[in-house]
C-alpha positions as CSV (number, residue, x, y, z in Angstrom):
1,M,73.7,51.8,-44.9
2,S,72.5,54.3,-47.5
3,L,74.4,57.5,-48.1
4,T,71.6,59.4,-46.6
5,E,71.7,57.5,-43.4
6,G,75.5,57.7,-43.4
7,L,75.3,61.5,-43.8
8,K,72.8,61.8,-40.9
9,K,75.2,60.0,-38.6
10,E,78.2,62.1,-39.7
11,M,76.2,65.3,-39.2
12,Q,75.3,64.3,-35.7
13,M,79.0,64.6,-34.6
14,R,79.7,68.0,-33.0
15,P,82.0,70.1,-35.1
16,A,85.4,71.1,-33.6
17,G,86.0,74.7,-32.6
18,V,83.6,77.6,-32.6
19,Y,81.2,78.9,-35.2
20,C,82.9,82.0,-36.5
21,P,81.7,83.4,-39.8
22,D,82.6,86.9,-38.7
23,Y,86.2,85.8,-38.2
24,F,86.4,85.1,-41.9
25,R,84.3,88.1,-42.9
26,A,86.6,90.4,-40.9
27,K,89.6,89.4,-42.9
28,G,87.9,90.8,-46.0
29,Y,86.9,94.0,-44.3
30,A,90.4,94.5,-42.9
31,A,92.1,94.1,-46.3
32,E,90.4,97.3,-47.5
33,K,90.6,96.3,-51.2
34,H,87.7,98.6,-52.1
35,P,86.9,102.1,-50.9
36,S,83.1,102.1,-51.4
37,A,80.4,100.7,-49.1
38,A,79.3,98.2,-51.7
39,G,82.9,97.2,-52.4
40,R,83.7,96.7,-48.7
41,R,80.6,94.6,-48.4
42,A,81.8,92.5,-51.3
43,D,85.3,92.2,-49.7
44,G,83.7,90.7,-46.6
45,I,81.5,88.3,-48.6
46,C,84.5,87.2,-50.7
47,A,86.6,86.4,-47.6
48,L,83.7,84.5,-46.1
49,L,83.5,82.3,-49.2
50,V,87.2,81.9,-50.0
51,E,88.9,81.7,-46.6
52,P,87.2,78.7,-44.9
53,T,88.6,75.2,-45.7
54,P,86.0,73.2,-47.5
55,Y,84.5,70.3,-45.5
56,I,83.5,67.2,-47.3
57,Y,81.6,64.4,-45.6
58,Q,82.5,60.8,-46.3
59,N,79.0,60.1,-47.7
60,D,78.8,63.3,-49.8
61,L,77.7,63.4,-53.4
62,I,76.7,67.0,-53.4
63,V,79.1,69.3,-51.3
64,G,78.6,72.4,-49.3
65,S,78.7,72.4,-45.5
66,Q,78.5,74.9,-42.7
67,R,81.1,73.0,-40.8
68,S,83.7,75.0,-42.8
69,L,82.8,78.0,-40.6
70,F,84.0,76.4,-37.4
71,A,87.6,77.1,-36.3
72,E,89.8,76.9,-33.2
73,L,90.0,80.5,-32.1
74,T,91.1,82.4,-29.0
75,E,88.8,84.9,-27.3
76,Q,91.1,87.7,-28.5
77,Q,90.7,86.6,-32.1
78,I,87.0,86.5,-31.8
79,G,86.9,89.9,-30.1
80,E,89.1,91.5,-32.7
81,A,86.9,90.1,-35.5
82,N,83.7,91.2,-33.9
83,A,85.1,94.8,-33.5
84,I,85.9,94.9,-37.2
85,V,82.6,93.5,-38.4
86,A,80.6,95.8,-36.1
87,A,81.4,98.7,-38.5
88,Y,79.4,96.9,-41.2
89,P,75.9,96.3,-39.9
90,E,73.7,93.7,-41.6
91,R,70.0,93.8,-42.5
92,W,67.7,91.6,-40.6
93,F,64.4,89.9,-41.3
94,G,62.4,93.0,-40.7
95,T,64.5,95.0,-43.2
96,N,64.5,92.4,-46.0
97,K,67.6,90.2,-45.4
98,D,66.4,86.7,-46.0
99,H,63.3,84.5,-46.7
100,F,64.1,84.8,-50.4
101,A,63.6,82.4,-53.4
102,P,66.6,83.0,-55.8
103,D,66.4,82.9,-59.6
104,F,68.1,79.6,-59.9
105,A,66.6,79.0,-63.3
106,T,68.8,81.6,-64.9
107,V,72.1,80.6,-63.4
108,L,71.4,77.0,-64.4
109,Q,70.9,78.1,-68.0
110,V,73.9,80.3,-68.3
111,G,76.2,79.3,-65.5
112,I,78.3,81.6,-63.3
113,V,80.2,82.6,-66.4
114,G,76.9,83.7,-68.0
115,L,76.1,86.0,-65.0
116,L,79.6,87.5,-65.3
117,A,79.0,88.1,-69.0
118,Q,75.7,89.9,-68.1
119,I,77.7,92.1,-65.7
120,A,80.1,93.0,-68.4
121,E,77.2,94.0,-70.7
122,S,75.6,96.0,-67.9
123,E,78.8,97.9,-67.4
124,Q,78.7,99.1,-70.9
125,A,75.1,100.2,-70.5
126,H,75.9,102.1,-67.3
127,A,79.2,103.5,-68.4
128,Q,78.2,107.0,-67.1
129,D,76.8,105.7,-63.8
130,A,79.6,105.6,-61.2
131,Q,77.5,104.2,-58.5
132,G,76.0,101.5,-60.8
133,L,79.5,100.5,-62.0
134,D,80.7,100.3,-58.4
135,F,77.9,97.9,-57.5
136,L,78.4,95.8,-60.6
137,E,82.1,95.4,-59.6
138,A,81.0,94.3,-56.1
139,M,78.7,91.7,-57.7
140,R,81.5,90.5,-60.0
141,C,83.8,90.0,-57.0
142,T,81.3,87.9,-55.2
143,L,80.7,85.6,-58.2
144,H,84.5,85.2,-58.6
145,A,84.5,84.1,-54.9
146,L,81.7,81.6,-55.6
147,Q,83.9,80.2,-58.4
148,E,86.9,79.9,-56.0
149,R,84.7,78.2,-53.5
150,L,83.7,75.6,-56.0
151,L,87.2,75.0,-57.2
152,A,88.4,74.8,-53.6
153,H,85.9,71.9,-53.0
154,A,87.2,70.2,-56.1
155,K,90.8,70.5,-54.9
156,Q,89.8,69.3,-51.4
157,A,88.0,66.3,-52.9
158,R,91.1,65.3,-54.9
159,A,93.2,65.7,-51.8
160,L,91.0,63.3,-49.8
161,M,91.4,60.5,-52.4
162,G,93.0,57.5,-50.7
163,K,91.9,58.7,-47.2
164,E,90.3,56.1,-45.0
165,G,86.5,56.2,-45.1
166,Y,86.3,58.1,-48.4
167,D,85.3,56.6,-51.7
168,D,87.6,57.8,-54.5
169,A,84.9,57.4,-57.2
170,R,82.6,59.7,-55.3
171,L,85.3,62.2,-54.7
172,A,86.2,62.3,-58.4
173,F,82.4,62.8,-59.1
174,I,82.4,65.7,-56.7
175,A,85.6,67.3,-58.1
176,Q,84.4,67.0,-61.7
177,N,81.0,68.5,-61.0
178,C,82.5,71.4,-59.0
179,E,85.0,72.2,-61.7
180,Q,82.4,72.2,-64.4
181,V,80.0,74.5,-62.7
182,A,82.8,76.8,-61.6
183,T,84.0,77.5,-65.1
184,G,81.1,76.5,-67.4
185,V,77.4,75.6,-67.6
186,P,75.9,72.7,-65.8
187,E,75.6,69.7,-68.1
188,S,74.0,67.2,-65.9
189,F,71.4,67.0,-63.1
190,A,74.0,66.4,-60.5
191,Q,76.0,69.4,-61.7
192,G,72.9,71.6,-61.6
193,L,72.0,70.4,-58.1
194,Q,75.6,71.0,-57.0
195,L,75.5,74.6,-58.3
196,V,72.2,75.3,-56.6
197,W,73.3,73.8,-53.3
198,M,76.6,75.6,-53.3
199,I,74.9,79.0,-53.8
200,H,72.4,78.1,-51.1
201,S,75.3,77.2,-48.8
202,C,76.9,80.6,-49.5
203,F,73.7,82.4,-48.5
204,L,74.0,80.5,-45.2
205,Y,77.6,81.6,-44.8
206,E,76.3,85.2,-45.0
207,G,73.9,84.4,-42.1
208,R,70.7,84.3,-44.1
209,Y,67.9,82.2,-42.7
210,A,64.9,80.4,-44.4
211,M,66.3,80.8,-47.9
212,A,64.0,78.9,-50.2
213,L,65.0,76.5,-52.9
214,G,61.8,77.3,-54.8
215,R,60.5,75.2,-57.6
216,I,63.3,72.7,-57.7
217,D,61.3,70.2,-59.8
218,Q,60.9,72.8,-62.5
219,Y,64.3,74.5,-62.9
220,L,66.3,71.2,-62.6
221,Y,63.9,69.2,-64.8
222,P,65.6,70.0,-68.2
223,L,68.9,68.6,-66.8
224,Y,67.0,65.6,-65.4
225,Q,65.4,65.0,-68.8
226,R,68.8,65.2,-70.5
227,D,70.3,62.6,-68.2
228,V,67.4,60.3,-68.4
229,A,67.5,60.4,-72.3
230,A,71.2,59.7,-72.1
231,G,70.6,56.7,-69.9
232,V,72.8,57.9,-67.1
233,L,70.0,58.7,-64.5
234,D,66.7,57.5,-63.4
235,Q,64.2,58.7,-60.8
236,A,65.8,56.6,-58.0
237,G,69.2,58.2,-58.8
238,A,67.7,61.7,-58.8
239,T,66.1,60.9,-55.4
240,E,69.4,59.8,-54.0
241,L,71.1,63.0,-55.2
242,L,68.4,65.2,-53.8
243,S,68.5,63.4,-50.5
244,N,72.2,63.9,-50.3
245,A,71.9,67.6,-50.7
246,L,68.7,68.3,-48.8
247,I,69.6,66.4,-45.7
248,K,72.3,69.0,-45.1
249,I,69.5,71.5,-44.4
250,C,69.5,69.6,-41.0
251,E,73.1,70.7,-40.3
252,H,71.6,73.7,-38.6
253,R,70.3,71.5,-35.7
254,Y,73.6,69.7,-35.2
255,C,75.9,72.6,-35.8
256,L,74.0,75.6,-34.5
257,G,71.3,74.0,-32.2
258,Y,68.2,75.0,-34.1
259,D,66.4,74.1,-37.4
260,D,66.5,76.1,-40.6
261,V,63.3,76.3,-42.5
262,V,64.0,75.9,-46.2
263,N,60.9,75.9,-48.4
264,I,60.9,73.7,-51.4
265,C,58.0,73.9,-53.9
266,I,56.8,71.1,-56.1
267,G,53.9,70.7,-58.5
268,G,51.7,73.5,-59.7
269,C,51.5,74.7,-63.3
270,D,54.0,75.8,-66.0
271,E,54.1,79.2,-67.7
272,R,51.3,78.1,-70.0
273,G,49.1,77.3,-67.0
274,E,49.3,73.5,-67.7
275,C,50.0,70.9,-65.0
276,A,53.7,70.8,-64.3
277,V,53.9,67.7,-62.1
278,N,56.7,65.6,-63.4
279,A,59.0,62.7,-62.4
280,L,61.2,65.2,-60.4
281,S,58.2,66.3,-58.4
282,Y,57.9,62.7,-57.2
283,A,61.7,62.4,-56.7
284,T,61.7,65.5,-54.5
285,L,58.8,64.1,-52.5
286,Y,60.5,60.8,-51.9
287,A,63.8,62.5,-51.0
288,V,62.1,64.5,-48.2
289,R,60.4,61.3,-47.0
290,D,63.7,59.5,-46.9
291,I,65.4,62.2,-45.0
292,N,62.6,62.2,-42.4
293,M,63.9,65.3,-40.6
294,P,62.7,68.9,-40.1
295,G,64.1,71.5,-42.3
296,P,63.3,70.6,-45.9
297,N,59.9,72.4,-45.7
298,L,58.1,70.9,-48.6
299,S,55.1,72.6,-50.2
300,A,53.0,71.0,-52.9
301,R,51.0,73.2,-55.2
302,I,47.7,71.5,-55.9
303,S,45.3,72.4,-58.7
304,P,42.1,70.8,-60.2
305,D,44.3,69.1,-62.8
306,T,46.9,67.8,-60.4
307,P,47.0,64.0,-60.9
308,D,45.3,61.9,-58.3
309,A,48.4,59.8,-58.1
310,F,50.5,62.8,-57.1
311,L,48.1,63.9,-54.3
312,D,48.0,60.3,-53.1
313,E,51.8,60.1,-52.9
314,C,51.7,63.4,-51.0
315,L,49.3,61.9,-48.5
316,K,51.4,58.8,-48.1
317,V,54.4,60.9,-47.1
318,I,52.2,63.0,-44.7
319,G,51.0,59.7,-43.3
320,T,54.4,58.7,-42.2
321,G,54.0,61.4,-39.5
322,L,56.5,63.8,-41.1
323,G,53.8,66.4,-41.8
324,Y,55.2,67.3,-45.2
325,P,54.2,68.4,-47.7
326,A,51.9,71.3,-46.9
327,L,49.1,71.3,-49.6
328,M,48.6,74.6,-51.3
329,N,45.6,75.6,-53.4
330,D,47.0,76.9,-56.7
331,T,43.7,78.4,-57.8
332,V,43.3,80.6,-54.7
333,N,47.0,81.5,-54.4
334,M,47.3,82.7,-58.0
335,A,44.1,84.6,-57.8
336,A,45.4,86.4,-54.6
337,L,48.7,87.3,-56.3
338,R,47.0,88.6,-59.5
339,R,45.4,91.3,-57.3
340,Y,48.8,93.0,-57.1
341,G,49.3,93.4,-60.8
342,Y,52.0,90.8,-61.4
343,D,52.5,89.4,-64.9
344,E,50.6,86.2,-65.4
345,V,53.7,84.2,-66.4
346,D,55.3,85.3,-63.1
347,V,52.2,84.5,-61.1
348,R,52.2,81.0,-62.5
349,N,55.8,80.6,-61.3
350,Y,55.2,81.6,-57.7
351,C,56.7,79.6,-54.9
352,M,56.8,79.8,-51.1
353,V,59.5,81.2,-48.7
354,G,59.8,80.5,-45.0
355,C,56.7,78.6,-43.9
356,I,53.9,79.2,-46.4
357,E,54.5,82.8,-47.7
358,N,53.7,83.2,-51.4
359,F,56.7,84.7,-53.3
360,M,57.4,85.9,-56.8
361,T,60.4,83.7,-57.6
362,G,63.6,85.6,-57.9
363,M,61.7,88.9,-58.7
364,Q,61.3,90.8,-55.5
365,P,63.3,91.7,-52.3
366,P,63.4,89.3,-49.4
367,W,60.2,88.8,-47.4
368,S,59.2,90.4,-44.1
369,D,56.2,90.0,-41.9
370,G,54.8,90.7,-38.5
371,R,52.1,89.8,-36.0
372,F,48.7,91.6,-35.8
373,D,47.1,90.6,-32.6
374,T,43.4,91.1,-33.6
375,P,41.7,90.0,-30.4
376,R,43.3,92.8,-28.4
377,Y,41.0,95.2,-30.2
378,L,38.0,93.5,-28.6
379,E,39.6,94.3,-25.2
380,Y,39.9,98.0,-26.2
381,V,36.2,98.2,-27.2
382,L,35.0,96.6,-24.0
383,L,37.6,98.1,-21.6
384,G,37.7,101.7,-22.7
385,G,40.9,101.5,-24.7
386,E,42.7,99.6,-22.0
387,G,44.0,96.0,-22.2
388,Y,45.6,93.2,-20.4
389,N,49.0,94.4,-21.6
390,Q,49.2,97.8,-20.0
391,E,52.0,98.9,-22.4
392,R,49.5,98.9,-25.3
393,K,46.5,101.2,-25.6
394,G,43.6,101.5,-28.0
395,I,41.4,104.4,-28.8
396,V,38.3,105.1,-26.8
397,T,35.1,104.2,-28.7
398,A,31.4,104.6,-27.6
399,P,30.5,104.0,-23.9
400,L,29.2,100.4,-23.5
401,D,25.8,101.6,-22.2
402,E,25.3,103.4,-25.5
403,I,25.9,100.4,-27.7
404,A,22.4,98.9,-28.2
405,T,22.9,96.6,-31.2
406,M,25.4,94.2,-32.6
407,E,25.8,96.5,-35.6
408,Q,26.9,99.3,-33.3
409,F,29.3,97.1,-31.5
410,M,30.9,96.0,-34.8
411,A,31.2,99.6,-35.8
412,C,33.3,100.2,-32.6
413,V,35.4,97.1,-33.3
414,E,36.1,98.4,-36.8
415,Q,37.2,101.8,-35.4
416,Q,39.6,100.0,-33.1
417,L,41.0,97.9,-36.0
418,N,41.4,100.9,-38.3
419,A,43.5,102.6,-35.6
420,G,45.4,99.4,-34.9
421,V,46.2,98.8,-38.6
422,L,47.5,102.3,-39.0
423,E,49.7,101.9,-35.9
424,Y,51.0,98.6,-37.2
425,V,51.9,100.0,-40.6
426,Q,53.6,103.1,-39.1
427,A,55.7,100.9,-36.8
428,F,56.7,98.7,-39.7
429,C,57.7,101.5,-42.0
430,A,59.7,103.1,-39.2
431,Y,62.1,100.2,-38.9
432,N,61.9,98.9,-42.5
433,D,63.0,102.2,-44.2
434,L,66.8,102.3,-43.4
435,P,68.2,105.9,-43.4
436,D,71.5,104.8,-45.1
437,P,70.7,101.8,-47.3
438,Q,74.0,102.2,-49.2
439,N,75.7,100.8,-46.2
440,Y,73.5,97.6,-46.2
441,T,73.9,96.4,-49.8
442,S,73.7,92.7,-50.8
443,P,75.9,92.3,-53.9
444,F,76.0,88.5,-53.8
445,L,72.2,88.0,-53.2
446,S,71.5,90.6,-55.9
447,C,73.2,88.4,-58.5
448,F,70.3,85.9,-58.2
449,C,67.5,88.4,-58.4
450,K,66.2,89.1,-61.9
451,A,67.0,92.6,-63.3
452,C,69.5,93.6,-60.6
453,I,72.5,93.1,-62.9
454,Q,70.7,94.8,-65.8
455,R,69.7,97.7,-63.6
456,A,73.1,97.8,-61.8
457,Q,71.1,98.2,-58.5
458,D,70.9,96.4,-55.2
459,I,68.0,94.0,-54.6
460,N,66.6,96.3,-51.9
461,M,67.2,99.6,-53.8
462,G,65.2,99.2,-57.0
463,G,67.1,96.4,-58.6
464,S,64.3,93.8,-58.5
465,I,61.5,93.7,-61.0
466,Y,58.8,93.9,-58.3
467,P,58.9,96.0,-55.1
468,S,59.1,94.5,-51.6
469,V,56.0,93.2,-49.9
470,H,55.2,92.7,-46.3
471,G,52.9,90.2,-44.6
472,A,50.6,91.1,-41.7
473,A,49.9,87.8,-39.9
474,L,46.3,88.1,-38.5
475,M,46.1,86.4,-35.2
476,G,43.1,84.6,-33.9
477,V,40.3,84.2,-36.5
478,G,38.8,81.5,-34.3
479,T,39.1,83.5,-31.2
480,M,37.6,86.6,-32.9
481,S,34.7,84.7,-34.6
482,D,33.8,82.8,-31.5
483,S,33.9,86.0,-29.4
484,L,31.7,88.0,-31.7
485,A,29.2,85.2,-32.1
486,A,29.1,84.9,-28.3
487,I,28.5,88.6,-27.9
488,E,25.7,88.5,-30.5
489,K,24.0,85.4,-28.9
490,V,24.5,86.1,-25.2
491,I,24.3,89.9,-25.0
492,F,22.1,91.0,-27.9
493,I,19.8,88.1,-28.7
494,D,19.4,86.3,-25.4
495,Q,20.1,89.5,-23.3
496,A,21.5,87.2,-20.6
497,A,24.0,89.9,-19.6
498,T,25.1,93.4,-20.5
499,L,28.3,94.5,-22.2
500,Q,29.4,96.1,-18.9
501,T,28.9,92.8,-17.1
502,L,30.9,91.1,-19.8
503,A,33.7,93.7,-19.5
504,D,33.7,93.2,-15.7
505,A,33.9,89.4,-16.2
506,M,36.9,89.8,-18.6
507,K,38.7,92.1,-16.1
508,A,38.2,89.4,-13.4
509,N,39.3,86.6,-15.8
510,F,35.8,85.2,-15.2
511,E,36.5,84.6,-11.5
512,G,33.0,85.0,-9.9
513,Y,31.4,85.0,-13.4
514,E,31.4,81.2,-14.1
515,D,27.8,81.1,-15.1
516,L,28.4,83.8,-17.7
517,R,31.5,82.0,-19.0
518,E,29.4,78.9,-19.5
519,L,26.9,80.8,-21.6
520,L,29.7,82.2,-23.7
521,L,31.3,78.8,-24.2
522,A,27.9,77.4,-25.2
523,A,27.5,79.9,-28.0
524,P,28.1,78.7,-31.6
525,K,31.8,78.0,-32.4
526,Y,33.8,78.4,-35.6
527,G,34.6,75.1,-37.3
528,N,31.2,73.4,-37.2
529,N,29.7,74.8,-40.5
530,D,27.4,77.1,-38.6
531,P,26.6,80.3,-40.5
532,F,25.8,82.1,-37.3
533,V,29.5,82.2,-36.3
534,D,31.2,81.6,-39.7
535,K,30.0,84.9,-41.0
536,Y,32.4,86.6,-38.6
537,A,35.4,84.7,-40.1
538,V,34.3,85.9,-43.5
539,W,34.1,89.5,-42.2
540,F,37.5,89.1,-40.4
541,T,39.3,88.2,-43.6
542,T,37.8,90.7,-45.9
543,Y,37.7,93.7,-43.5
544,L,41.3,93.4,-42.4
545,S,42.5,92.8,-45.9
546,D,40.7,96.0,-47.0
547,Q,42.4,98.0,-44.3
548,F,45.9,96.8,-45.0
549,D,45.3,97.3,-48.7
550,L,45.2,101.0,-48.0
551,Y,48.9,101.1,-47.3
552,R,52.2,100.3,-49.2
553,T,55.7,99.3,-48.3
554,R,58.6,101.9,-48.7
555,D,59.0,101.1,-52.4
556,G,55.4,100.8,-53.3
557,G,54.7,97.1,-52.8
558,G,51.6,95.6,-51.2
559,I,51.0,94.7,-47.6
560,Y,49.6,91.2,-47.8
561,T,47.5,89.6,-45.1
562,A,48.0,86.1,-43.8
563,M,46.5,83.8,-41.3
564,A,49.6,81.9,-40.2
565,A,50.5,82.0,-36.5
566,N,53.7,79.8,-36.5
567,T,53.2,79.2,-32.8
568,S,52.8,82.9,-32.2
569,N,49.2,82.3,-31.1
570,I,50.8,81.1,-27.9
571,W,52.9,84.2,-27.4
572,A,50.1,86.5,-28.5
573,G,47.8,84.9,-26.1
574,R,50.1,85.8,-23.2
575,Q,49.7,89.5,-24.1
576,I,45.9,89.4,-24.2
577,G,43.4,89.1,-21.4
578,A,40.2,87.1,-21.2
579,T,38.1,87.2,-24.4
580,P,34.3,87.0,-24.9
581,D,34.5,83.4,-26.2
582,G,35.3,82.2,-22.7
583,R,39.0,82.0,-23.2
584,R,40.9,83.0,-20.0
585,A,43.7,85.6,-19.9
586,G,47.1,84.4,-21.1
587,E,45.8,81.3,-22.8
588,P,46.8,80.7,-26.5
589,L,44.6,82.3,-29.2
590,S,43.2,80.1,-31.9
591,D,46.0,79.0,-34.3
592,A,46.4,80.6,-37.7
593,A,43.3,80.0,-39.9
594,S,42.2,77.0,-37.8
595,P,39.2,77.0,-35.5
596,T,40.0,77.1,-31.8
597,Y,41.2,73.6,-30.9
598,G,38.6,71.4,-29.3
599,R,35.7,73.5,-30.5
600,D,35.4,71.9,-34.0
601,I,33.4,69.0,-32.8
602,K,31.3,68.0,-35.8
603,G,33.9,66.2,-37.8
604,A,36.5,67.0,-40.5
605,T,33.9,67.8,-43.2
606,S,32.2,70.5,-41.1
607,T,35.5,71.9,-40.0
608,L,36.8,72.3,-43.6
609,L,33.4,73.7,-44.8
610,S,33.7,76.4,-42.2
611,V,37.3,77.2,-42.9
612,S,36.7,77.4,-46.7
613,K,34.1,80.2,-46.4
614,P,36.4,83.3,-46.0
615,D,37.7,84.8,-49.3
616,Y,41.3,83.7,-49.2
617,T,42.1,85.5,-52.5
618,R,42.4,88.4,-50.1
619,C,45.3,86.7,-48.3
620,A,48.1,86.9,-50.8
621,C,50.7,85.8,-48.2
622,G,48.9,82.5,-47.5
623,T,47.1,80.8,-44.6
624,V,47.8,77.8,-42.4
625,V,45.1,75.3,-41.5
626,N,46.4,72.7,-39.1
627,Q,44.6,69.5,-38.9
628,K,45.3,66.2,-37.1
629,Y,44.0,63.0,-38.5
630,S,44.3,59.5,-37.0
631,P,47.0,57.3,-38.6
632,A,44.2,55.0,-39.9
633,M,43.1,57.8,-42.3
634,F,46.2,57.2,-44.3
635,E,45.7,53.5,-45.0
636,D,44.7,52.2,-48.4
637,G,41.0,52.6,-48.9
638,K,40.7,55.6,-46.5
639,R,43.4,57.7,-48.0
640,E,41.2,58.1,-51.1
641,K,38.4,59.6,-49.0
642,L,40.8,62.0,-47.5
643,A,42.0,63.1,-50.9
644,A,38.4,63.6,-52.0
645,L,37.8,65.7,-48.9
646,I,40.8,67.9,-49.7
647,R,39.6,68.3,-53.3
648,V,36.2,69.5,-52.1
649,Y,37.8,71.9,-49.6
650,F,40.0,73.4,-52.3
651,A,37.1,73.6,-54.7
652,K,35.2,75.6,-52.2
653,G,38.0,78.1,-51.7
654,G,40.2,76.7,-48.9
655,Q,43.8,78.0,-49.4
656,E,46.0,75.5,-47.5
657,I,46.0,72.5,-45.3
658,Q,48.7,70.7,-43.4
659,I,48.2,67.5,-41.4
660,N,49.6,65.7,-38.4
661,A,49.3,62.0,-38.7
662,T,50.6,61.1,-35.3
663,S,48.1,59.8,-32.8
664,T,47.3,61.7,-29.6
665,E,48.3,58.7,-27.6
666,V,51.8,58.7,-29.1
667,L,52.2,62.5,-28.6
668,R,51.2,62.1,-24.9
669,D,53.6,59.2,-24.4
670,A,56.4,61.2,-26.1
671,M,55.8,64.0,-23.6
672,E,56.2,61.6,-20.7
673,H,59.1,59.5,-22.2
674,P,61.0,61.8,-24.5
675,E,64.1,59.6,-24.5
676,Q,62.1,57.0,-26.5
677,Y,61.0,59.5,-29.2
678,G,64.1,61.3,-30.3
679,S,63.3,60.9,-34.0
680,L,59.5,61.7,-33.8
681,V,58.8,64.5,-36.3
682,V,55.5,66.5,-36.1
683,R,54.0,69.3,-38.1
684,V,54.0,72.4,-35.8
685,S,52.6,75.1,-37.9
686,G,54.3,76.3,-41.1
687,F,57.1,73.9,-40.3
688,S,57.8,70.5,-38.8
689,A,60.1,69.8,-35.9
690,L,61.3,67.0,-33.6
691,Y,58.5,66.8,-31.1
692,V,60.7,66.3,-28.0
693,T,62.7,69.5,-28.8
694,L,59.6,71.7,-28.6
695,S,58.7,73.6,-25.5
696,R,56.0,72.2,-23.3
697,E,53.6,74.9,-24.4
698,V,54.0,74.1,-28.0
699,Q,53.7,70.4,-27.4
700,E,50.4,71.0,-25.6
701,D,49.1,73.3,-28.3
702,I,49.7,70.5,-30.8
703,L,48.1,68.0,-28.4
704,R,45.0,70.2,-28.2
705,R,44.2,69.9,-31.9
706,T,41.1,68.0,-32.6
707,Q,42.0,64.5,-33.9
708,Q,39.7,63.7,-36.8
709,G,39.0,60.1,-37.8
């Protein structure tokens, strides 16, 4: 049995006790070592990192486990800890807590000791800034705690030597690596990976979710090259080490009952703009394949000069059914980011956080986003500002009997959208701008964001090089495009009904209006390379991006647009009534940037030609295009044609594509006999998951995807 398989079996054992990070954090708060808010925050983090006993698996090579946060506690102990921690509220996703790609490159180059030296230099530069000095001290304390955490693992590894089930040579390897990176600079690939994984584990201890590992094939590559030149490592060895670390992303499922989403970026270009695919890119790809579990959310940056061999290996891994990696168009993504004035070198070093969100690596506050349910604004036009969800209201635009042309109708839609965008931004700003940010500092996280140490400022309070950004996820491009095309065709061209009749039909959920619904369903549909309907997808992307471009985040960053539903098309659909494309009330909207499932009936080429028409350089966050191809498409001889199709799609402006390679028949059988498919992994949206753990609604949404062959 490989170490990876052994680790998987070990992780499946339920940990003893209860998950209690706040119990350890409370010890630090209760000690009251520092009087300031930042100092108290550091006290809590330090206790969280130092107090728990390190847990080392028998099959570990790279250590750092969430099982350390489980303990046997009484209800009284838990209650007392919760009462203490309640006085120190945490940020959340909407206020920039997590979904962050740290600056791992710097800490690998200088080590923890180098960061501490930078803090000392910054203290001299800010000698007259009491608040800055206070924050620097808080940062120093957390880095010392990280050192202690590493040394505690080294001590625990040595204490386990001779214990049944453990290998002394591996334990010595662990101890030596932890000791080196605690007090010096990483000197090997394994030591660099150990430092990265321990830092990542500490973020999880803090309760941060979807923390990205970023461009792991780039920042670890110099250490990999050094080891290969010395004859102590090859690609297979690097793959094993990566598998040993990355499989522990899956601890979330076994320890906490849900999957983490940790984005890992490979490929792309270097700071000179040249192809950066290297041996470690392949090793990371193979490691994720070998793990064969949700969690390591792999993204591959693909450009015109990406080697065919690398794209082919990506497709081979996708073809296993894993659904990873998502394929990202480097040309489009970099063009989208340039619109916000980032330095070119930084643009070239972008990665992804969470599912597919483009991020300036280690240079801006954590990501946030929200859902903009675009099709509801069609309801407001047609129903006088009312909607299926009575808690939401739109503005009142022109009476329906006064709208005589499609152009007039579109003007009303745009009025509704303008009001909706303003409402969305105001709501976001209201909760994102904390009234007392000094009580929400992140001294440990700030250590791994460029410029925070030099500026002596928190990552969310001006410390980062670039300001925060926010993503508005635009729901239902397929639903909107199909609806507008149906209105143009049925109402204004064929004059088969009036807008008022359409409104009445929508109110009735098409009950009694079946003939009208059939006409709406028969209108041109997005995803078939039909310019009549595709023009509305082009309008959708550009118009909404223009509207969100009018606004900024609290610290002056952009509000990106995205078309990435992440299963929210299901929940959004529940809030929206019948739509003019023939969709009934409560049914899912179209998913992300994909056409409405089942309506793209002219084959994969026509679908991707449609989807490539919008200007995705306006979507700086990113998009998701979910496709399902038959397993036969990944066989030798056919896979090359699929690669060529993707190349054409990207050349025409497509931004992203992710593929399920599991047949419809297998998915149906898994729904009926889940006990036989416990390890079946599928691509859901911006992430993969075990199919049998998904809700019935999500399973059916995946099943509805058109299977191309």
